[in-house]
BALOBA-1460 file (C-alpha; in Angstrom, 3 decimals):
// residues 340
<rec num="1" residu="m" x="-4.507" y="-26.238" z="-0.132"/>
<rec num="2" residu="n" x="-6.911" y="-28.223" z="1.636"/>
<rec num="3" residu="l" x="-8.559" y="-27.040" z="4.776"/>
<rec num="4" residu="k" x="-9.819" y="-29.408" z="6.858"/>
<rec num="5" residu="m" x="-12.375" y="-28.166" z="10.152"/>
<rec num="6" residu="f" x="-12.998" y="-29.702" z="13.358"/>
<rec num="7" residu="p" x="-15.569" y="-27.373" z="14.886"/>
<rec num="8" residu="g" x="-17.005" y="-29.655" z="17.159"/>
<rec num="9" residu="q" x="-20.283" y="-27.964" z="18.335"/>
<rec num="10" residu="y" x="-19.572" y="-24.376" z="16.892"/>
<rec num="11" residu="r" x="-20.849" y="-23.238" z="14.015"/>
<rec num="12" residu="l" x="-17.830" y="-21.202" z="12.061"/>
<rec num="13" residu="c" x="-17.821" y="-19.323" z="8.720"/>
<rec num="14" residu="e" x="-16.229" y="-21.591" z="6.469"/>
<rec num="15" residu="k" x="-15.773" y="-19.119" z="3.187"/>
<rec num="16" residu="e" x="-13.997" y="-16.926" z="5.091"/>
<rec num="17" residu="l" x="-11.683" y="-19.189" z="7.140"/>
<rec num="18" residu="n" x="-10.872" y="-21.367" z="3.429"/>
<rec num="19" residu="r" x="-10.601" y="-17.336" z="1.848"/>
<rec num="20" residu="a" x="-7.484" y="-16.879" z="4.378"/>
<rec num="21" residu="a" x="-5.686" y="-19.855" z="4.110"/>
<rec num="22" residu="e" x="-6.397" y="-19.793" z="0.502"/>
<rec num="23" residu="a" x="-4.455" y="-16.032" z="0.301"/>
<rec num="24" residu="a" x="-1.786" y="-17.160" z="2.813"/>
<rec num="25" residu="f" x="-0.853" y="-20.594" z="0.884"/>
<rec num="26" residu="s" x="-0.888" y="-18.855" z="-2.628"/>
<rec num="27" residu="e" x="1.211" y="-15.983" z="-1.914"/>
<rec num="28" residu="h" x="3.866" y="-17.983" z="-0.979"/>
<rec num="29" residu="g" x="3.586" y="-20.731" z="-3.452"/>
<rec num="30" residu="l" x="2.338" y="-23.807" z="-0.935"/>
<rec num="31" residu="e" x="-1.112" y="-24.377" z="-3.217"/>
<rec num="32" residu="d" x="-0.546" y="-28.286" z="-2.578"/>
<rec num="33" residu="s" x="-0.679" y="-27.357" z="1.637"/>
<rec num="34" residu="q" x="-3.213" y="-28.842" z="4.252"/>
<rec num="35" residu="v" x="-4.016" y="-26.664" z="7.605"/>
<rec num="36" residu="e" x="-6.611" y="-28.674" z="10.266"/>
<rec num="37" residu="l" x="-8.665" y="-25.819" z="12.103"/>
<rec num="38" residu="i" x="-9.430" y="-27.591" z="15.603"/>
<rec num="39" residu="i" x="-11.678" y="-25.773" z="18.017"/>
<rec num="40" residu="v" x="-11.033" y="-27.067" z="21.202"/>
<rec num="41" residu="s" x="-11.784" y="-26.406" z="25.281"/>
<rec num="42" residu="q" x="-9.690" y="-24.435" z="27.530"/>
<rec num="43" residu="k" x="-8.476" y="-27.225" z="29.379"/>
<rec num="44" residu="k" x="-7.348" y="-28.719" z="25.964"/>
<rec num="45" residu="i" x="-5.169" y="-25.952" z="24.976"/>
<rec num="46" residu="r" x="-4.007" y="-25.638" z="28.023"/>
<rec num="47" residu="e" x="-2.969" y="-29.341" z="28.143"/>
<rec num="48" residu="l" x="-1.541" y="-28.480" z="24.588"/>
<rec num="49" residu="n" x="0.507" y="-25.379" z="25.276"/>
<rec num="50" residu="h" x="1.842" y="-27.299" z="28.355"/>
<rec num="51" residu="k" x="3.233" y="-30.037" z="26.204"/>
<rec num="52" residu="y" x="4.655" y="-28.451" z="23.545"/>
<rec num="53" residu="r" x="6.033" y="-25.312" z="25.313"/>
<rec num="54" residu="a" x="6.083" y="-26.043" z="28.902"/>
<rec num="55" residu="i" x="4.269" y="-23.198" z="30.008"/>
<rec num="56" residu="n" x="0.686" y="-24.911" z="31.754"/>
<rec num="57" residu="k" x="-1.660" y="-21.709" z="30.608"/>
<rec num="58" residu="a" x="-4.464" y="-21.208" z="28.480"/>
<rec num="59" residu="t" x="-3.931" y="-18.989" z="25.514"/>
<rec num="60" residu="d" x="-6.201" y="-18.230" z="22.453"/>
<rec num="61" residu="v" x="-4.477" y="-20.466" z="19.655"/>
<rec num="62" residu="l" x="-1.791" y="-22.638" z="19.072"/>
<rec num="63" residu="s" x="-0.447" y="-23.915" z="15.763"/>
<rec num="64" residu="f" x="2.227" y="-26.422" z="15.012"/>
<rec num="65" residu="v" x="3.752" y="-27.686" z="11.686"/>
<rec num="66" residu="i" x="3.219" y="-31.175" z="10.872"/>
<rec num="67" residu="e" x="5.362" y="-31.553" z="7.604"/>
<rec num="68" residu="k" x="7.009" y="-28.599" z="5.729"/>
<rec num="69" residu="k" x="7.048" y="-30.108" z="2.432"/>
<rec num="70" residu="p" x="4.277" y="-30.472" z="1.068"/>
<rec num="71" residu="l" x="3.383" y="-27.606" z="4.449"/>
<rec num="72" residu="i" x="0.963" y="-29.562" z="6.783"/>
<rec num="73" residu="g" x="0.126" y="-27.952" z="9.878"/>
<rec num="74" residu="q" x="-2.798" y="-28.026" z="12.799"/>
<rec num="75" residu="v" x="-4.082" y="-24.788" z="14.062"/>
<rec num="76" residu="f" x="-5.982" y="-25.004" z="17.661"/>
<rec num="77" residu="i" x="-8.133" y="-21.883" z="19.195"/>
<rec num="78" residu="c" x="-9.943" y="-22.082" z="22.025"/>
<rec num="79" residu="y" x="-13.362" y="-21.074" z="22.053"/>
<rec num="80" residu="t" x="-14.142" y="-19.999" z="25.578"/>
<rec num="81" residu="i" x="-11.253" y="-17.808" z="25.494"/>
<rec num="82" residu="a" x="-12.093" y="-16.143" z="21.314"/>
<rec num="83" residu="n" x="-15.687" y="-15.612" z="22.401"/>
<rec num="84" residu="k" x="-14.662" y="-13.602" z="25.740"/>
<rec num="85" residu="q" x="-12.131" y="-11.891" z="23.830"/>
<rec num="86" residu="a" x="-14.952" y="-10.619" z="20.830"/>
<rec num="87" residu="i" x="-17.394" y="-9.309" z="23.405"/>
<rec num="88" residu="l" x="-14.155" y="-7.208" z="24.858"/>
<rec num="89" residu="q" x="-13.743" y="-5.980" z="21.804"/>
<rec num="90" residu="g" x="-17.724" y="-5.745" z="20.684"/>
<rec num="91" residu="k" x="-16.635" y="-8.160" z="17.849"/>
<rec num="92" residu="e" x="-18.315" y="-11.583" z="16.477"/>
<rec num="93" residu="t" x="-17.276" y="-14.487" z="17.866"/>
<rec num="94" residu="n" x="-16.452" y="-15.815" z="14.882"/>
<rec num="95" residu="e" x="-14.736" y="-12.682" z="13.294"/>
<rec num="96" residu="e" x="-12.603" y="-13.078" z="16.068"/>
<rec num="97" residu="i" x="-11.946" y="-16.898" z="15.884"/>
<rec num="98" residu="l" x="-10.924" y="-15.811" z="11.723"/>
<rec num="99" residu="d" x="-8.536" y="-13.288" z="13.242"/>
<rec num="100" residu="l" x="-6.825" y="-16.070" z="15.465"/>
<rec num="101" residu="f" x="-7.058" y="-18.395" z="12.691"/>
<rec num="102" residu="i" x="-4.930" y="-15.754" z="10.376"/>
<rec num="103" residu="h" x="-2.555" y="-15.343" z="12.988"/>
<rec num="104" residu="g" x="-2.272" y="-19.221" z="13.473"/>
<rec num="105" residu="l" x="-1.451" y="-19.178" z="9.662"/>
<rec num="106" residu="v" x="1.209" y="-16.968" z="9.787"/>
<rec num="107" residu="h" x="2.918" y="-18.890" z="12.239"/>
<rec num="108" residu="l" x="2.240" y="-21.829" z="10.157"/>
<rec num="109" residu="l" x="4.221" y="-20.168" z="7.122"/>
<rec num="110" residu="g" x="7.167" y="-19.540" z="9.264"/>
<rec num="111" residu="h" x="6.545" y="-16.066" z="11.084"/>
<rec num="112" residu="d" x="6.939" y="-15.236" z="14.738"/>
<rec num="113" residu="h" x="6.815" y="-12.025" z="16.735"/>
<rec num="114" residu="k" x="10.333" y="-12.306" z="19.171"/>
<rec num="115" residu="t" x="11.722" y="-8.827" z="17.673"/>
<rec num="116" residu="e" x="9.690" y="-5.854" z="17.174"/>
<rec num="117" residu="i" x="10.472" y="-5.903" z="13.253"/>
<rec num="118" residu="e" x="8.956" y="-9.672" z="13.159"/>
<rec num="119" residu="e" x="5.802" y="-8.322" z="14.862"/>
<rec num="120" residu="r" x="5.154" y="-5.473" z="12.868"/>
<rec num="121" residu="k" x="5.883" y="-7.840" z="9.637"/>
<rec num="122" residu="m" x="3.386" y="-10.408" z="11.427"/>
<rec num="123" residu="q" x="1.077" y="-7.688" z="11.734"/>
<rec num="124" residu="k" x="1.000" y="-6.265" z="8.182"/>
<rec num="125" residu="i" x="0.760" y="-9.784" z="6.671"/>
<rec num="126" residu="e" x="-2.210" y="-11.081" z="8.881"/>
<rec num="127" residu="k" x="-3.917" y="-7.356" z="8.186"/>
<rec num="128" residu="e" x="-3.147" y="-8.354" z="4.467"/>
<rec num="129" residu="l" x="-5.296" y="-12.074" z="4.955"/>
<rec num="130" residu="i" x="-7.954" y="-10.208" z="6.834"/>
<rec num="131" residu="k" x="-8.792" y="-8.099" z="4.331"/>
<rec num="132" residu="r" x="-8.249" y="-10.351" z="1.182"/>
<rec num="133" residu="s" x="-10.402" y="-12.913" z="3.205"/>
<rec num="134" residu="r" x="-13.601" y="-10.518" z="3.757"/>
<rec num="135" residu="m" x="-13.617" y="-9.787" z="0.226"/>
<rec num="136" residu="a" x="-17.575" y="-8.734" z="-1.297"/>
<rec num="137" residu="e" x="-18.751" y="-11.635" z="-3.411"/>
<rec num="138" residu="n" x="-18.029" y="-11.595" z="-7.038"/>
<rec num="139" residu="l" x="-19.994" y="-12.848" z="-9.621"/>
<rec num="140" residu="i" x="-21.343" y="-13.440" z="-13.034"/>
<rec num="141" residu="f" x="-24.745" y="-12.937" z="-14.190"/>
<rec num="142" residu="l" x="-25.340" y="-14.778" z="-17.643"/>
<rec num="143" residu="g" x="-28.951" y="-14.652" z="-19.518"/>
<rec num="144" residu="p" x="-30.388" y="-13.851" z="-22.659"/>
<rec num="145" residu="p" x="-31.570" y="-9.534" z="-23.424"/>
<rec num="146" residu="g" x="-34.625" y="-9.846" z="-21.806"/>
<rec num="147" residu="s" x="-34.144" y="-11.873" z="-19.151"/>
<rec num="148" residu="g" x="-34.154" y="-9.495" z="-16.037"/>
<rec num="149" residu="k" x="-30.394" y="-9.696" z="-15.329"/>
<rec num="150" residu="g" x="-29.686" y="-5.950" z="-14.576"/>
<rec num="151" residu="t" x="-33.237" y="-5.660" z="-12.310"/>
<rec num="152" residu="q" x="-31.883" y="-8.892" z="-10.239"/>
<rec num="153" residu="i" x="-28.702" y="-7.086" z="-10.189"/>
<rec num="154" residu="e" x="-30.044" y="-4.239" z="-8.567"/>
<rec num="155" residu="k" x="-32.104" y="-6.251" z="-5.984"/>
<rec num="156" residu="l" x="-28.935" y="-8.197" z="-5.044"/>
<rec num="157" residu="t" x="-26.885" y="-4.950" z="-4.316"/>
<rec num="158" residu="k" x="-29.102" y="-4.362" z="-1.431"/>
<rec num="159" residu="y" x="-27.949" y="-7.605" z="0.132"/>
<rec num="160" residu="l" x="-23.879" y="-7.289" z="-1.297"/>
<rec num="161" residu="e" x="-21.451" y="-4.965" z="-1.230"/>
<rec num="162" residu="a" x="-20.512" y="-4.914" z="-4.642"/>
<rec num="163" residu="q" x="-19.936" y="-2.728" z="-7.641"/>
<rec num="164" residu="i" x="-21.416" y="-3.544" z="-11.086"/>
<rec num="165" residu="i" x="-19.957" y="-3.875" z="-14.179"/>
<rec num="166" residu="s" x="-22.228" y="-3.954" z="-16.482"/>
<rec num="167" residu="s" x="-20.663" y="-4.845" z="-20.995"/>
<rec num="168" residu="g" x="-24.066" y="-3.316" z="-22.077"/>
<rec num="169" residu="d" x="-23.263" y="0.077" z="-20.193"/>
<rec num="170" residu="i" x="-19.713" y="0.208" z="-20.956"/>
<rec num="171" residu="v" x="-20.954" y="-0.379" z="-24.810"/>
<rec num="172" residu="r" x="-23.454" y="2.306" z="-24.342"/>
<rec num="173" residu="s" x="-21.171" y="4.627" z="-23.349"/>
<rec num="174" residu="l" x="-18.210" y="4.057" z="-26.162"/>
<rec num="175" residu="a" x="-21.048" y="4.092" z="-28.933"/>
<rec num="176" residu="e" x="-21.888" y="7.725" z="-27.433"/>
<rec num="177" residu="k" x="-18.566" y="8.759" z="-28.525"/>
<rec num="178" residu="s" x="-18.612" y="6.635" z="-31.298"/>
<rec num="179" residu="p" x="-20.190" y="6.599" z="-34.663"/>
<rec num="180" residu="a" x="-18.551" y="3.219" z="-35.660"/>
<rec num="181" residu="i" x="-19.804" y="1.234" z="-32.354"/>
<rec num="182" residu="r" x="-23.432" y="2.803" z="-32.171"/>
<rec num="183" residu="e" x="-24.136" y="1.694" z="-35.700"/>
<rec num="184" residu="i" x="-22.554" y="-2.321" z="-34.283"/>
<rec num="185" residu="m" x="-25.189" y="-1.865" z="-31.478"/>
<rec num="186" residu="q" x="-27.400" y="-0.929" z="-33.938"/>
<rec num="187" residu="k" x="-27.216" y="-3.963" z="-35.781"/>
<rec num="188" residu="g" x="-27.308" y="-6.701" z="-32.790"/>
<rec num="189" residu="e" x="-24.156" y="-6.878" z="-33.474"/>
<rec num="190" residu="l" x="-20.832" y="-7.656" z="-30.875"/>
<rec num="191" residu="v" x="-18.286" y="-4.809" z="-29.894"/>
<rec num="192" residu="d" x="-15.011" y="-6.524" z="-30.211"/>
<rec num="193" residu="d" x="-13.246" y="-7.940" z="-27.189"/>
<rec num="194" residu="k" x="-10.103" y="-5.876" z="-27.112"/>
<rec num="195" residu="t" x="-11.785" y="-2.761" z="-26.709"/>
<rec num="196" residu="i" x="-14.289" y="-4.438" z="-23.997"/>
<rec num="197" residu="f" x="-11.551" y="-5.681" z="-22.105"/>
<rec num="198" residu="e" x="-9.393" y="-2.432" z="-21.672"/>
<rec num="199" residu="e" x="-12.563" y="-0.976" z="-20.483"/>
<rec num="200" residu="i" x="-13.096" y="-3.489" z="-17.865"/>
<rec num="201" residu="k" x="-9.491" y="-3.717" z="-16.766"/>
<rec num="202" residu="s" x="-9.956" y="-0.105" z="-16.295"/>
<rec num="203" residu="k" x="-13.014" y="-0.654" z="-13.629"/>
<rec num="204" residu="i" x="-11.440" y="-3.207" z="-11.960"/>
<rec num="205" residu="s" x="-8.213" y="-2.095" z="-11.057"/>
<rec num="206" residu="k" x="-10.140" y="1.214" z="-9.647"/>
<rec num="207" residu="i" x="-12.258" y="-0.842" z="-7.468"/>
<rec num="208" residu="e" x="-10.832" y="-1.764" z="-3.266"/>
<rec num="209" residu="p" x="-10.463" y="-5.273" z="-3.514"/>
<rec num="210" residu="d" x="-12.827" y="-5.782" z="0.054"/>
<rec num="211" residu="v" x="-15.933" y="-4.241" z="-2.629"/>
<rec num="212" residu="g" x="-16.971" y="-7.408" z="-4.729"/>
<rec num="213" residu="l" x="-17.550" y="-7.664" z="-8.871"/>
<rec num="214" residu="i" x="-21.159" y="-8.166" z="-10.482"/>
<rec num="215" residu="f" x="-20.433" y="-8.975" z="-14.316"/>
<rec num="216" residu="d" x="-23.735" y="-8.163" z="-16.346"/>
<rec num="217" residu="g" x="-23.631" y="-9.373" z="-19.875"/>
<rec num="218" residu="f" x="-19.952" y="-10.385" z="-19.590"/>
<rec num="219" residu="p" x="-18.240" y="-12.656" z="-20.299"/>
<rec num="220" residu="r" x="-20.221" y="-13.588" z="-23.706"/>
<rec num="221" residu="n" x="-17.566" y="-16.739" z="-24.779"/>
<rec num="222" residu="i" x="-15.396" y="-18.897" z="-23.786"/>
<rec num="223" residu="n" x="-12.431" y="-16.872" z="-24.700"/>
<rec num="224" residu="q" x="-13.392" y="-14.297" z="-22.706"/>
<rec num="225" residu="a" x="-14.004" y="-16.267" z="-19.685"/>
<rec num="226" residu="k" x="-10.767" y="-17.280" z="-19.787"/>
<rec num="227" residu="e" x="-9.385" y="-13.893" z="-20.097"/>
<rec num="228" residu="l" x="-11.699" y="-12.476" z="-17.072"/>
<rec num="229" residu="n" x="-10.114" y="-15.331" z="-15.047"/>
<rec num="230" residu="g" x="-6.654" y="-13.590" z="-15.596"/>
<rec num="231" residu="i" x="-7.702" y="-10.273" z="-15.106"/>
<rec num="232" residu="l" x="-9.271" y="-11.662" z="-12.058"/>
<rec num="233" residu="k" x="-6.241" y="-13.499" z="-10.429"/>
<rec num="234" residu="d" x="-3.744" y="-10.774" z="-11.481"/>
<rec num="235" residu="n" x="-6.119" y="-8.102" z="-9.236"/>
<rec num="236" residu="k" x="-6.165" y="-11.060" z="-6.552"/>
<rec num="237" residu="r" x="-9.420" y="-11.791" z="-7.174"/>
<rec num="238" residu="s" x="-11.953" y="-15.364" z="-7.964"/>
<rec num="239" residu="l" x="-15.124" y="-16.155" z="-8.932"/>
<rec num="240" residu="n" x="-17.804" y="-17.276" z="-6.373"/>
<rec num="241" residu="h" x="-20.956" y="-17.957" z="-8.538"/>
<rec num="242" residu="v" x="-22.139" y="-17.554" z="-11.907"/>
<rec num="243" residu="i" x="-25.867" y="-17.125" z="-12.084"/>
<rec num="244" residu="y" x="-27.675" y="-18.063" z="-15.202"/>
<rec num="245" residu="v" x="-31.235" y="-16.945" z="-15.752"/>
<rec num="246" residu="r" x="-32.532" y="-19.050" z="-18.627"/>
<rec num="247" residu="l" x="-35.612" y="-17.775" z="-20.621"/>
<rec num="248" residu="d" x="-36.451" y="-18.796" z="-24.366"/>
<rec num="249" residu="e" x="-36.613" y="-16.651" z="-27.239"/>
<rec num="250" residu="d" x="-40.131" y="-16.080" z="-27.886"/>
<rec num="251" residu="e" x="-40.720" y="-14.660" z="-24.443"/>
<rec num="252" residu="v" x="-37.672" y="-12.615" z="-25.008"/>
<rec num="253" residu="v" x="-39.374" y="-10.960" z="-28.213"/>
<rec num="254" residu="k" x="-42.322" y="-10.792" z="-26.360"/>
<rec num="255" residu="r" x="-40.677" y="-8.866" z="-23.387"/>
<rec num="256" residu="l" x="-38.323" y="-6.668" z="-25.124"/>
<rec num="257" residu="t" x="-40.500" y="-5.527" z="-27.570"/>
<rec num="258" residu="i" x="-42.772" y="-3.632" z="-25.173"/>
<rec num="259" residu="r" x="-39.801" y="-2.471" z="-22.709"/>
<rec num="260" residu="r" x="-39.027" y="0.727" z="-22.445"/>
<rec num="261" residu="v" x="-35.987" y="1.886" z="-20.709"/>
<rec num="262" residu="c" x="-34.967" y="5.353" z="-19.743"/>
<rec num="263" residu="a" x="-33.668" y="7.629" z="-22.324"/>
<rec num="264" residu="k" x="-30.264" y="8.947" z="-20.271"/>
<rec num="265" residu="c" x="-29.247" y="6.066" z="-18.364"/>
<rec num="266" residu="g" x="-30.531" y="2.624" z="-19.972"/>
<rec num="267" residu="q" x="-32.480" y="1.979" z="-16.601"/>
<rec num="268" residu="p" x="-35.307" y="-0.386" z="-17.387"/>
<rec num="269" residu="l" x="-38.800" y="1.407" z="-17.167"/>
<rec num="270" residu="f" x="-41.895" y="-0.512" z="-16.018"/>
<rec num="271" residu="d" x="-45.159" y="1.576" z="-15.586"/>
<rec num="272" residu="l" x="-42.867" y="4.702" z="-15.293"/>
<rec num="273" residu="e" x="-42.968" y="7.692" z="-17.772"/>
<rec num="274" residu="t" x="-39.838" y="9.176" z="-16.131"/>
<rec num="275" residu="c" x="-36.913" y="7.754" z="-14.624"/>
<rec num="276" residu="p" x="-36.381" y="7.614" z="-10.929"/>
<rec num="277" residu="k" x="-32.745" y="7.627" z="-11.215"/>
<rec num="278" residu="c" x="-31.915" y="10.341" z="-13.075"/>
<rec num="279" residu="g" x="-35.344" y="11.708" z="-14.385"/>
<rec num="280" residu="g" x="-35.339" y="10.856" z="-18.357"/>
<rec num="281" residu="e" x="-37.936" y="10.211" z="-20.125"/>
<rec num="282" residu="a" x="-39.144" y="6.816" z="-20.972"/>
<rec num="283" residu="m" x="-38.678" y="5.496" z="-24.043"/>
<rec num="284" residu="i" x="-38.231" y="2.212" z="-26.823"/>
<rec num="285" residu="r" x="-34.773" y="1.562" z="-27.495"/>
<rec num="286" residu="q" x="-33.959" y="1.541" z="-31.498"/>
<rec num="287" residu="d" x="-32.220" y="-1.919" z="-31.014"/>
<rec num="288" residu="d" x="-35.770" y="-3.449" z="-29.291"/>
<rec num="289" residu="n" x="-37.295" y="-4.554" z="-32.675"/>
<rec num="290" residu="e" x="-38.221" y="-8.031" z="-33.391"/>
<rec num="291" residu="k" x="-35.881" y="-8.322" z="-36.152"/>
<rec num="292" residu="t" x="-32.731" y="-7.307" z="-34.067"/>
<rec num="293" residu="i" x="-34.151" y="-8.980" z="-30.619"/>
<rec num="294" residu="r" x="-33.835" y="-12.347" z="-33.106"/>
<rec num="295" residu="t" x="-30.475" y="-11.438" z="-34.243"/>
<rec num="296" residu="r" x="-29.130" y="-10.902" z="-30.710"/>
<rec num="297" residu="m" x="-30.669" y="-14.283" z="-29.822"/>
<rec num="298" residu="k" x="-28.625" y="-16.112" z="-32.229"/>
<rec num="299" residu="v" x="-25.427" y="-14.350" z="-31.104"/>
<rec num="300" residu="f" x="-26.335" y="-15.419" z="-27.663"/>
<rec num="301" residu="i" x="-27.095" y="-19.043" z="-28.188"/>
<rec num="302" residu="a" x="-24.164" y="-19.450" z="-30.817"/>
<rec num="303" residu="q" x="-21.630" y="-17.597" z="-28.409"/>
<rec num="304" residu="t" x="-22.948" y="-17.362" z="-24.959"/>
<rec num="305" residu="k" x="-24.415" y="-20.224" z="-24.351"/>
<rec num="306" residu="p" x="-21.764" y="-22.442" z="-23.982"/>
<rec num="307" residu="l" x="-20.378" y="-20.820" z="-21.198"/>
<rec num="308" residu="v" x="-23.179" y="-22.971" z="-19.295"/>
<rec num="309" residu="t" x="-21.611" y="-26.040" z="-20.093"/>
<rec num="310" residu="y" x="-18.141" y="-24.067" z="-19.874"/>
<rec num="311" residu="y" x="-19.037" y="-22.942" z="-15.930"/>
<rec num="312" residu="k" x="-20.670" y="-26.288" z="-14.590"/>
<rec num="313" residu="k" x="-17.523" y="-28.005" z="-14.853"/>
<rec num="314" residu="t" x="-16.286" y="-25.612" z="-12.219"/>
<rec num="315" residu="n" x="-18.981" y="-25.945" z="-9.992"/>
<rec num="316" residu="l" x="-20.132" y="-22.433" z="-10.135"/>
<rec num="317" residu="l" x="-23.143" y="-22.671" z="-12.213"/>
<rec num="318" residu="v" x="-26.656" y="-21.346" z="-10.473"/>
<rec num="319" residu="e" x="-29.489" y="-22.264" z="-12.861"/>
<rec num="320" residu="i" x="-32.534" y="-19.942" z="-12.223"/>
<rec num="321" residu="n" x="-35.902" y="-20.113" z="-14.153"/>
<rec num="322" residu="g" x="-36.671" y="-16.749" z="-15.651"/>
<rec num="323" residu="k" x="-40.163" y="-17.033" z="-16.795"/>
<rec num="324" residu="q" x="-41.229" y="-16.733" z="-13.129"/>
<rec num="325" residu="t" x="-42.322" y="-13.442" z="-11.652"/>
<rec num="326" residu="i" x="-39.394" y="-10.901" z="-10.142"/>
<rec num="327" residu="e" x="-39.766" y="-11.589" z="-6.829"/>
<rec num="328" residu="d" x="-39.467" y="-15.210" z="-7.140"/>
<rec num="329" residu="v" x="-36.644" y="-15.204" z="-9.446"/>
<rec num="330" residu="a" x="-34.977" y="-12.670" z="-6.450"/>
<rec num="331" residu="r" x="-35.328" y="-15.325" z="-3.971"/>
<rec num="332" residu="d" x="-34.196" y="-18.154" z="-5.805"/>
<rec num="333" residu="i" x="-30.842" y="-16.241" z="-6.091"/>
<rec num="334" residu="k" x="-30.237" y="-15.429" z="-2.965"/>
<rec num="335" residu="g" x="-31.146" y="-18.608" z="-1.746"/>
<rec num="336" residu="a" x="-28.194" y="-20.145" z="-4.292"/>
<rec num="337" residu="i" x="-25.806" y="-17.661" z="-2.835"/>
<rec num="338" residu="n" x="-26.965" y="-17.687" z="0.741"/>
<rec num="339" residu="c" x="-27.548" y="-14.320" z="0.612"/>
<rec num="340" residu="g" x="-30.478" y="-12.787" z="2.452"/>
């Protein structure tokens, strides 16, 4: 799908418009389609309306199919009318333009509202496309143990509406129920993919589509990355960014051997004796010893670091220097994903 925009002097929310177009065309098997969005004046849209419909009045949106296979079309939106309608409805102008664009897309797909049944069908399609275009960000956080991923994710959720899916939290929860998994965790080894995937699939299926996902410590290798892509696709989602927080092994060992966490929920605690979330006491994790940490780093380098190359090829990867202060790392992450 290829969206070309001619916004004139107006600034549009390209991300939402692209999502709407992709959702509309992929749903109908028209991934190779092209659509041009053109913002015009009230005079121009009146002229277009008169030319194609013989009605000399200013409407808000017009759409035309230029070629059916592959589908190539144009959507014209009158900014002046969109702006007036947005004010009347208490909406942002960009929000109204998105709604009008979706209305134009549905017309391009061959739907109309000449009958009451067709009107209801159009409204249903438009409602779904609006919902999918406004989905929150879906992110992956990569980085070695102790790189501060959890801390940065907590900070990020203040700006993004997202559900955190942490492989560490999943494993710790499973370890409470299974001595075998607990032993694997204490050795610094990894739990098998099948077990992790079952938990992740279950979690995603229960999360509303307009709430984003932030994956902490998962995927850990390329096979998992490919499997995760399939799970996201099944849930009509896609990745927006992959954040890689870089940190060398010696710094990881230095940080983790003095790190304290909550005995109840695993939340990292810096100079606190009790957890502000659940009231649990601060403790040093049993697996936070140098031998286990270096084992975990070997696993990370061998299995997880190739993901950096994998995601670079998709243009989703954002590399962040994890040796900075917490505030500087947070600033770089928000800047990279245009948040805050």
